[in-house]
matplotlib code that plots the C-alpha trace (Angstrom):
import matplotlib.pyplot as plt

x = [104.7, 102.5, 101.0, 98.3, 100.9, 100.5, 96.7, 96.2, 98.1, 100.3, 99.9, 102.2, 105.4, 106.0, 105.4, 108.1, 111.4, 113.2, 117.0, 118.9, 122.4, 124.0, 123.3, 120.0, 120.6, 118.6, 119.8, 117.8, 116.4, 114.8, 111.1, 109.7, 106.5, 104.4, 101.9, 98.5, 100.3, 100.8, 97.0, 95.8, 97.9, 96.4, 92.8, 93.5, 92.5, 93.4, 94.1, 94.5, 90.8, 90.0, 91.4, 89.3, 90.9, 91.9, 91.4, 93.9, 96.9, 98.5, 98.2, 100.8, 100.7, 101.0, 100.9, 104.3, 103.7, 102.9, 106.0, 107.9, 109.2, 106.9, 107.0, 110.8, 113.1, 114.4, 116.5, 119.8, 122.9, 123.5, 119.5, 120.2, 123.5, 121.4, 118.9, 121.4, 123.3, 119.9, 118.7, 117.2, 115.4, 111.9, 109.1, 108.5, 104.7, 103.1, 104.3, 102.9, 102.5, 101.6, 97.9, 99.0, 100.2, 98.2, 96.4, 98.9, 101.9, 103.8, 101.8, 98.8, 99.0, 96.2, 96.2, 93.3, 94.3, 98.0, 96.5, 94.0, 96.6, 99.1, 97.0, 95.8, 99.4, 100.2, 97.6, 98.7, 102.4, 100.9, 99.2, 102.3, 104.9, 102.8, 101.7, 105.4, 105.8, 103.6, 105.7, 108.7, 110.9, 111.6, 113.7, 111.5, 115.0, 115.5, 112.0, 111.1, 108.2, 105.8, 107.1, 103.5, 103.8, 106.8, 107.4, 110.1, 112.5, 115.1, 116.2, 119.1, 117.5, 114.6, 117.9, 119.5, 116.6, 117.5, 119.9, 117.2, 117.7, 121.8, 122.1, 120.6, 121.6, 124.9, 126.2, 125.0, 127.0, 130.4, 130.3, 130.5, 133.5, 131.4, 131.7, 128.2, 126.3, 127.4, 126.5, 122.7, 122.6, 123.9, 121.3, 118.4, 119.2, 119.2, 115.4, 114.1, 114.6, 112.3, 109.4, 110.1, 112.2, 109.4, 107.3, 104.7, 105.4, 108.5, 111.3, 113.2, 115.9, 119.3, 120.9, 124.4, 126.8, 123.8, 125.5, 123.8, 125.4, 123.1, 123.7, 122.0, 122.5, 124.3, 127.1, 126.7, 127.8, 126.0, 127.4, 125.8, 126.9, 125.2, 128.2, 126.5, 123.7, 122.5, 122.6, 122.1, 124.5, 124.2, 127.4, 127.0, 129.2, 128.3, 130.5, 129.6, 129.8, 133.6, 134.1, 133.7, 132.3, 131.6, 129.1, 129.9, 128.4, 126.2, 122.6, 121.9, 118.4, 116.3, 112.4, 110.1, 106.3, 103.9, 100.3, 99.6, 102.9, 106.2, 109.6, 112.1, 115.8, 118.4, 122.0, 123.7, 126.5, 127.2, 129.7, 129.8, 133.2, 134.0, 137.0, 138.4, 138.5, 135.3, 133.7, 130.2, 129.3, 125.7, 123.5, 119.9, 116.6, 114.2, 110.7, 107.4, 104.6, 101.6, 97.9, 99.4, 96.1, 93.5, 93.2, 94.7, 98.3, 100.5, 104.6, 106.6, 110.3, 111.3, 114.1, 117.6, 119.7, 122.8, 125.1, 128.6, 132.1, 134.5, 137.3, 135.2, 133.7, 129.9, 127.5, 123.3, 121.3, 117.9, 115.0, 112.4, 108.8, 109.7, 108.4, 105.6, 102.0, 103.4, 102.5, 105.2, 107.0, 108.2, 111.6, 113.8, 117.5, 120.3, 123.8, 126.5, 129.8, 132.6, 129.5, 128.1, 124.5, 125.3, 121.8, 118.5, 116.9, 113.1, 110.6, 108.7, 109.8, 106.4, 106.1, 109.5, 112.7, 114.1, 117.3, 116.7, 113.5, 115.2, 113.4, 115.7, 113.4, 109.6, 108.1, 106.1, 108.7, 111.6, 111.3, 113.5, 115.8, 115.4, 118.0, 118.7, 120.0, 123.2, 122.0, 125.4, 125.7, 127.5, 126.2, 125.6, 123.2, 119.7, 117.7, 119.0, 117.6, 115.1, 112.5, 112.3, 112.1, 108.9, 107.6, 107.4, 105.8, 103.0, 104.0, 103.8, 103.8, 107.4, 108.5, 108.0, 109.8, 112.7, 112.8, 113.1, 115.7, 118.2, 117.2, 118.2, 121.4, 122.2, 121.5, 123.9, 126.4, 126.5, 126.8, 129.7, 131.5, 130.5, 132.1, 135.4, 135.2, 135.2, 137.8, 140.2, 139.7, 140.1, 143.8, 145.1]
y = [94.0, 97.2, 97.6, 99.4, 102.6, 102.0, 102.0, 105.7, 108.8, 110.1, 113.4, 116.7, 115.9, 119.6, 119.9, 117.5, 116.6, 113.2, 113.7, 111.1, 109.4, 106.1, 104.2, 103.3, 99.8, 96.8, 93.4, 90.6, 88.9, 92.5, 92.4, 96.0, 94.3, 92.8, 89.7, 91.7, 94.9, 92.5, 91.3, 94.8, 95.7, 92.5, 93.8, 97.6, 98.5, 102.5, 102.2, 106.0, 106.3, 105.1, 108.2, 111.0, 114.5, 116.2, 120.2, 121.0, 121.6, 123.6, 121.1, 118.3, 114.8, 114.2, 116.4, 117.4, 117.4, 114.0, 112.5, 112.7, 109.1, 108.4, 105.9, 105.2, 104.9, 108.5, 107.2, 107.8, 105.8, 103.8, 102.5, 101.5, 99.5, 98.0, 96.8, 95.1, 93.7, 92.2, 91.1, 87.7, 85.8, 86.2, 83.4, 81.4, 81.1, 82.1, 83.2, 86.8, 89.7, 93.1, 94.1, 95.8, 92.7, 91.9, 88.9, 88.0, 89.4, 92.9, 95.6, 97.8, 101.5, 102.3, 106.1, 106.5, 110.2, 109.2, 106.9, 109.2, 112.0, 109.9, 108.5, 111.7, 113.2, 109.9, 110.6, 114.4, 112.9, 110.6, 113.2, 115.6, 112.7, 110.7, 106.7, 105.7, 106.4, 103.3, 100.9, 100.1, 101.6, 105.1, 105.4, 107.7, 109.1, 111.1, 112.6, 115.5, 115.1, 117.9, 118.5, 118.3, 114.2, 114.4, 114.8, 117.3, 114.5, 113.7, 110.5, 110.7, 110.9, 108.0, 105.9, 106.1, 104.6, 101.4, 101.7, 102.0, 98.8, 98.8, 100.1, 97.1, 94.1, 95.5, 96.4, 93.2, 91.7, 93.5, 91.6, 88.0, 86.4, 84.3, 85.1, 82.7, 84.7, 87.9, 87.1, 86.2, 89.6, 91.4, 89.6, 90.3, 94.0, 94.4, 92.5, 93.7, 97.3, 96.9, 97.1, 100.7, 102.1, 100.9, 104.0, 104.8, 108.3, 109.7, 111.8, 114.5, 113.1, 114.5, 117.2, 116.7, 117.5, 117.6, 116.0, 114.8, 114.4, 112.4, 110.5, 107.9, 108.2, 105.1, 107.2, 105.9, 108.3, 108.6, 110.7, 110.7, 112.5, 112.9, 112.3, 111.7, 113.4, 111.0, 108.1, 109.0, 107.7, 108.2, 107.3, 106.5, 105.9, 105.0, 104.1, 102.4, 103.3, 103.4, 102.4, 98.6, 98.6, 100.6, 100.5, 101.9, 101.7, 103.2, 103.7, 103.6, 103.7, 103.3, 103.4, 102.1, 102.0, 99.6, 100.1, 99.7, 99.2, 100.9, 98.8, 100.2, 98.6, 99.4, 98.4, 99.7, 97.7, 97.9, 96.7, 96.2, 96.0, 94.9, 96.1, 92.5, 92.4, 90.2, 92.1, 91.1, 92.1, 92.7, 94.2, 95.3, 93.9, 95.7, 96.9, 96.7, 99.0, 97.3, 99.3, 102.4, 103.3, 101.6, 98.4, 97.9, 100.0, 97.7, 97.4, 94.6, 93.8, 91.1, 89.4, 88.0, 89.8, 88.0, 88.1, 87.1, 86.9, 85.7, 85.7, 83.1, 81.1, 82.1, 83.0, 83.4, 83.9, 84.7, 84.8, 86.6, 85.4, 81.7, 80.0, 77.5, 78.0, 81.5, 85.2, 86.9, 88.6, 85.4, 84.1, 80.8, 80.5, 78.7, 79.8, 78.2, 77.6, 76.6, 75.1, 73.3, 74.2, 75.2, 77.1, 78.3, 81.5, 81.4, 84.4, 87.4, 90.8, 92.1, 89.6, 88.1, 86.5, 82.9, 81.2, 77.4, 78.2, 80.4, 83.6, 86.7, 89.6, 89.8, 93.3, 92.9, 93.4, 95.4, 98.9, 101.1, 103.6, 107.2, 109.0, 112.5, 114.9, 117.0, 120.7, 122.4, 120.6, 121.7, 124.2, 121.7, 119.4, 118.3, 120.7, 123.7, 122.9, 125.7, 123.6, 121.2, 124.1, 125.7, 122.1, 121.7, 124.8, 123.9, 126.8, 124.1, 126.9, 128.0, 125.1, 123.7, 127.1, 126.4, 122.9, 123.9, 126.4, 124.0, 120.8, 123.7, 124.4, 120.7, 120.4, 123.1, 122.0, 118.8, 120.6, 122.2, 118.8, 117.6, 120.3, 119.9, 116.3, 116.6, 119.3, 117.3, 114.6, 116.7, 117.5, 114.6]
z = [71.0, 72.4, 69.1, 71.7, 71.1, 67.4, 67.4, 69.4, 68.0, 70.9, 72.8, 72.8, 74.0, 74.5, 78.3, 79.9, 77.7, 78.4, 78.4, 76.3, 77.4, 76.7, 80.0, 78.8, 79.1, 80.8, 82.3, 79.9, 83.3, 84.3, 83.2, 83.1, 81.4, 83.7, 82.6, 83.6, 81.4, 78.3, 78.6, 78.9, 75.8, 73.9, 74.7, 73.7, 76.8, 78.0, 81.7, 81.8, 80.9, 84.2, 85.8, 86.9, 86.5, 89.8, 89.5, 92.7, 90.6, 93.4, 96.2, 97.0, 97.0, 100.8, 103.7, 104.3, 108.5, 108.1, 106.6, 109.7, 110.8, 113.6, 116.0, 115.6, 118.5, 119.3, 122.5, 123.9, 122.9, 126.2, 125.9, 122.4, 123.3, 126.3, 123.7, 121.8, 124.3, 125.5, 122.2, 122.1, 119.3, 118.8, 119.3, 116.1, 116.7, 113.3, 109.9, 110.4, 107.5, 108.2, 107.9, 104.9, 103.1, 99.6, 99.2, 96.2, 97.9, 98.7, 100.4, 99.6, 99.9, 102.1, 102.1, 99.1, 98.7, 97.7, 95.4, 94.0, 93.5, 92.1, 89.3, 88.2, 88.1, 86.2, 83.7, 83.5, 82.6, 79.7, 77.9, 77.9, 76.7, 75.0, 75.5, 75.2, 78.3, 79.4, 76.8, 79.4, 76.8, 78.4, 81.8, 84.2, 85.6, 82.3, 82.8, 84.6, 87.0, 88.3, 91.7, 93.2, 92.9, 95.0, 98.6, 100.5, 101.0, 98.2, 97.4, 99.6, 102.6, 101.8, 101.0, 103.8, 106.1, 105.0, 107.9, 110.2, 112.1, 111.6, 115.1, 116.3, 113.9, 112.6, 115.8, 117.4, 114.7, 115.4, 118.8, 117.6, 115.9, 114.5, 110.7, 109.5, 112.7, 111.1, 107.8, 108.9, 110.8, 107.6, 105.6, 108.6, 108.9, 104.8, 104.2, 107.4, 106.3, 103.1, 105.7, 106.3, 103.4, 100.7, 99.9, 97.5, 97.8, 95.2, 96.5, 95.0, 92.6, 94.1, 92.4, 91.2, 94.4, 96.9, 100.1, 103.1, 106.8, 109.4, 112.5, 115.3, 118.7, 119.3, 117.6, 114.1, 111.2, 107.8, 104.5, 101.1, 98.0, 94.6, 92.2, 88.9, 86.8, 84.2, 84.8, 89.0, 90.9, 94.9, 96.7, 100.7, 103.7, 107.2, 109.9, 112.8, 117.1, 116.8, 113.7, 114.3, 110.6, 107.5, 105.3, 101.6, 98.2, 95.5, 94.1, 90.5, 90.1, 86.5, 86.4, 83.7, 82.9, 81.9, 81.0, 84.8, 86.5, 87.3, 87.6, 89.8, 88.5, 91.3, 89.8, 92.5, 94.9, 98.4, 101.4, 105.2, 106.2, 110.0, 111.7, 111.8, 107.9, 107.6, 104.3, 103.0, 98.9, 98.2, 96.1, 95.6, 94.4, 92.0, 93.1, 91.2, 91.7, 90.7, 90.2, 88.8, 87.0, 88.2, 90.7, 94.1, 94.0, 95.6, 95.7, 95.8, 96.3, 93.4, 91.7, 93.1, 95.6, 96.5, 99.4, 99.3, 101.7, 99.4, 101.8, 104.4, 101.6, 102.4, 99.5, 99.7, 96.6, 97.7, 94.5, 96.1, 95.3, 94.7, 97.6, 96.2, 97.4, 99.1, 98.1, 96.4, 99.4, 100.6, 100.2, 101.3, 100.3, 101.6, 102.9, 101.3, 103.1, 100.0, 98.5, 101.3, 103.0, 106.3, 107.2, 105.6, 105.6, 105.1, 105.5, 104.1, 104.1, 105.7, 108.4, 109.7, 108.9, 110.1, 110.1, 110.5, 112.4, 114.8, 114.6, 113.9, 112.8, 113.6, 112.5, 115.6, 118.2, 116.1, 115.9, 113.5, 114.6, 114.4, 112.0, 112.5, 110.2, 111.3, 112.4, 110.8, 107.4, 104.4, 102.0, 99.4, 102.2, 100.7, 103.1, 101.5, 98.0, 97.2, 95.8, 98.5, 101.3, 99.1, 98.6, 102.4, 102.9, 100.7, 97.9, 95.0, 91.4, 93.6, 94.3, 90.8, 89.5, 91.7, 90.7, 87.0, 87.6, 89.6, 86.8, 83.6, 86.1, 86.1, 81.9, 81.5, 83.8, 81.9, 78.4, 79.6, 80.8, 77.4, 75.4, 77.5, 77.2, 73.2, 72.9, 75.3, 73.0, 69.6, 71.3, 71.5]

ax = plt.figure().add_subplot(projection="3d")
ax.plot(x, y, z, "-o")
ax.set_aspect("equal")
plt.show()
């Protein structure tokens, strides 16, 4: 397959470097090349020929002043508690989808400037690395992207926004002894967060040892640390108010590009553990970005996500996009208790979530909560990165220079670690 790459000579590979390691395996069930990619390849179609060059090399992809989380709840903790106590289910009136929902599924990127700039940098990357980058065989987390395609936030910060509705749903879960009801609320908090956390803007890759400390006004505490360079592994730990629950786990992300798509594969795991001992384990779906070079740029959450409470015999496997005659953002699944169905989940991650026709989430009514970075964090805090600070100020050349300095420090550190491990083994 991908004879298209054999027909055309690859461009120079001198400007960007791909790092090598042994963690490059993909699950056989993970599709990193779409049917559209295969059709384009069969036709010998060159997608990057559709992209116009952009002259503004020193201009970032997005305005830093417009990257704050506008519209999020920023209210006192007592007010958050009242919202939790007064929480009621929503009217089950229609199968609503967000206005940015794509006709075939997922959501579109409505910012045309972002689309234009992203495609221009994508074309530049193909020129520098070679068209092999579009074959699905290269792990994009090992490729050094120009900083102007990124935003002044690291992946540690963007990833914790998956907790943006925890002050409502997970705190509500701590107030009921019903294990099944908690299970539903955890599923709701997880799937509904896709609406706010999935983005078309690429964050900076966290630096080894980088940390994050944050909180919500209700007393929720958030901690993150980048504990591995390659493969990139980010650990997180969240304590709810009065430590009624803790949420912990890790992200392990890969990126693969097709001719007109990018697939983000997350091999991480996560757990919510309540103070009375109930523990719910779950993983991550994958993300598909289609129309990366031409057509409608859009994002979809794809594949399966599994929830499990082994001690109480509860399980739910959600295979997104498998609902007949519905767009790819819809899902339907059963919650099983010791193998027997006890509830049915139905909805879309860009609209609503129902359990047995009772609406637990509706994007028109639920507002996420604003997370606040600690004002006196560790020196290793993500906000202290020199490349992030320069990017936020709009100085792209300095940001790129600082980014390369940090990357070279990481590469050298890794070589030293590898040398030490070899010496240790040789002494045994």
